[in-house]
N, C-alpha and C positions, 0 to 999 in steps of 0.2 A: 503493499500500499504507499509506504513513504517512498519507494522506487517509483511508483505512478505519479505522486504528486510532485516529484522533482522536476516532472514535465511541464514546462510553463502553459501548453497548450491544454493540457489536463486540468493544471490547477485553476487557471483562470475561468475555463468554462464552469468546472466543478463549484467553484467561487459564486458564479452567477445563477448556477441552477438552484443551489442551496437557498440563494436568497429568494428566488422566486417561490419555492417550496414553502420556505419560510413566511413568505408573504401570504401564500394561498391556504397553509394550516391557520394563520394568526389572523386571517382576515377580519375576523369579528372584534379583535383588538386594536389591529391597528388602524382599520378604516375610520376614516373621521366622521361618516355618517352613516346611517341605516340605507343599505342598499334599496329597500323597499318605500323609504321617505319620498314622496312627491311634493314638491313645490311649484306651482305652475306660475307663480308669480315672478319665479326667478329661473325660468326656462331659457335654454340656448345663451347661458352666459358665458362669455370667452373665459379664459384661465385667469385667474387672480389670485390674491392672498386668500380669500375666503375658500375658494374651489379652485385650486391648483391645475386641473386638467377641464376645467370649467363643467357646465352642466347640460344635461341632454335636453329632448323636447319636452319630457315630462318633468323636470327640473330636479332631476336626480344628480347627485355626485359623481362625476366620471371616473376621478380618482378611485370611488367608494367600488364602483361597477368595475373596475380593471381588476382590483384586487379580489373579490368576490368571484370574477369572470375567469381568474387562475384556477382556482378551485376545479370547476367545470373542466376547462381546457385539459389541465395537467392530469385529472382524473381521466378524461377520455383516453390520451394519450398512453398512460402507465396501464390502465385497466386491456384498453385493446391489444398492446403490446404484450402484455402477461397472457393473457388467454391465447392470441396467436402464437406465442412462444410454446407454450404447452403443446397445442396441436400440431404445430410445424416439428417441434423436435421429435415428439412421439411417433408422427407418420415417417418423417426423415429417417430416424435412425432405424425403424422397421425395415424399411426400404432397402437401405443401405446394407444391413446386417444380412438379413436372409437372403434378397436378391430374387430372381426366378419372377413366378407369375404375382407376388406381393408386390416387389418392385414395379413391375410391369401396371399394375392397377392403380398405386399409389402416384406413380409418375403422369400416368394418363389423366387422372382426376387434377392433378398438380396443373398440366401442361392446359387442360379445359377452363381452369379458371386463369391462367396467363394469357390465352388466347385473346381475352377482351382486354382494352385499355382499362386501366385501374382505376381511374376518375368515372368513366361511362359505367363501370360495373358498379360501382359503389352508388352513382345516382339510381341507374336502375333497380339495383336491391332496395335503397332507400325509398324510391319513389312506390316500389311494389308494397313493402311493409307499412309505409306510412310515415308522418313528421314524429318527430320525438328524439330523445338522445339516447335511449335503448335500441332502436330500431337503426339509428345511425350507427352505433357501436357495431352491432351484429353485422352490418354491410361492410364496415372495415375490416371485421375480424375475417369476413369473406374473402376479402382482398389480401391481407397482410399474410396469413399463415403461411401461403405457397412461398413466401421469400425465405422463411425460416425452414420449411420442410425442404429445400432444394439445398440450401446451407449445410443441414445436418445431415442430408443423405452424402453429399458431396465427401463431408468430413469423414462421414462414417466408412466411406467405402476406401478412405487411405487408411484408416486408423485399424480397421479389422485385418490388415495383411502385416502388421506388426508382429514382432518375434513374442512380445509378452501376451498377446491375445492368443495366438496359436499356442504357447505353453498353457495357458489357461484353460484351453479346451483341451489339450493332450491330459491332463491331470483330473479331468472329469469335472470341471465347472458347469453349470448350467449356463444355456444362453441369456438367461435374465440376469445373472449374476455377472457374466462378462459384459452386458450391455453396460450396467449401472456401474460397476467397479472400473472397467477399463474404458469403454466407450465414451459413456457422458463426460467424464473429467478431461477427456483429451479433444472433445470438440467444442468446449465451453468458449475459448478463446474468440473463433470467428461468430459464434452465435452471440455472444455479448456485444460484441462490435455492432452486428447487424441491429440488437435491439436498442442500442443506444441511438442510432441512426433512425429506427424505425419509429422511436416515440416524437422525434421531430416531425417527421412525414405523417405521422397519423394525426397530431394536432394541427400541421398545416391544411390537411385534407378536411378534418372535421369543420374548422373554420371556413373551409370553403363551401361545404355542405350546410352549415348553417347561414352563410352568406345568402344562399339561394334559398334559403327558406325550408330546407327539406332536414335540417339537423334540428339543434337546440334551437326553441322559439325565443323571441325577443324578450319577453317577460321573464326570462331566466338569464341571469348574467354570465354570460360566456362570449369570448372575445371575437368569434364569428358571428355570433347573433348581435352583438353591438355595432358590428360592422354593416350589418342588413339595417337594423334600425336607425343608421346615421347615414346611411346612402342617400336618403331624400334630401339630407341637409348639407350634402358635399361642398355646395358653392358659399351658402350662408354660415354653417357651421363646423368646419373641416376638423376641427377637435374632437366631432364625435366618431370619427374614423381614424384620425391620426394616431391616438394614443393607443387604442386595442391594436390597431396596425403594427404599432412600433413595438409592443411587447409580444405579438406573435413572431415577428421578424428577430427580435433578440433570443427568443425561447429556442426557436426553431436552428438558428446560428449557435448556440450555444451547446446544444445536442449534438449538431453536425461536428462541431470542433472537437467535441469531448470523444464522440465515437472516431474521428481521425487521430486524436491523440491515443486513444487505446490501440489502435491499429498498430501505429507504430512503436508503443511501449511492450504491448503484450508478444507481439508477433513480427519479427524483423520480416520473415519473410512475405508478410502480407502488405508490405508498404507498395508494392506495385501491382497489387490488386485492389482493382476497382469494386468497391461495394456501394451497391445502390438496391434503395428500397423500390417498392412497387410505384411510389407516387413521386 
């Protein structure tokens, strides 16, 4: 851990991410106002000492909305990637380890999802399931798990040829034991890197869906929903879109820099490998 923190890129991005997570967790304490508090007499006020980020069309404090919006945006990012990670690793390891017909079935299933542009597929699934955070998350999981499945399968194919894996089989170890004891620990580096990059990608995609009105609705504080609510006033009150957009950019860049730093620090061989998410 100390070695990782010596990497300036990791240290800086981790500091930013910790600050964002702290803001999200303690938004109820740090926020200057209640995000449900409306003041129509002070609607669309520009940034000032009383409202550092200004107010929206309902008179709500934008800084407060951004702080509470971090909760929803980060929750979606972490939750979607966690579930996608579990699905992708499970299917990828099974496909790579056993091979044969199981590998063929899982990879054809993966290819069927990858055949569609990621955002188009997420839009189609969300439109079919209906609006709301839960449906948006299901759509993003359906898109994102394929990345982890392919990475896990490729890494498993490499690890299972190692001498210590063959030796473990020769002494009678079960396949389950070999996968848990030898395969999973040795494929974790590329998977963790993909996960860190994936969180930023998911936050950006979720903001896009909410901006289009298919994700989180404007009544709930979320950065994409704030962009959607503020687009009507983009010329008269640009701060409605400026600040949530700025926090989306900072968050996505921080996760991307963190993932790039992990790639360089954890595995020197991966420096020349381009790791990209679906979005």
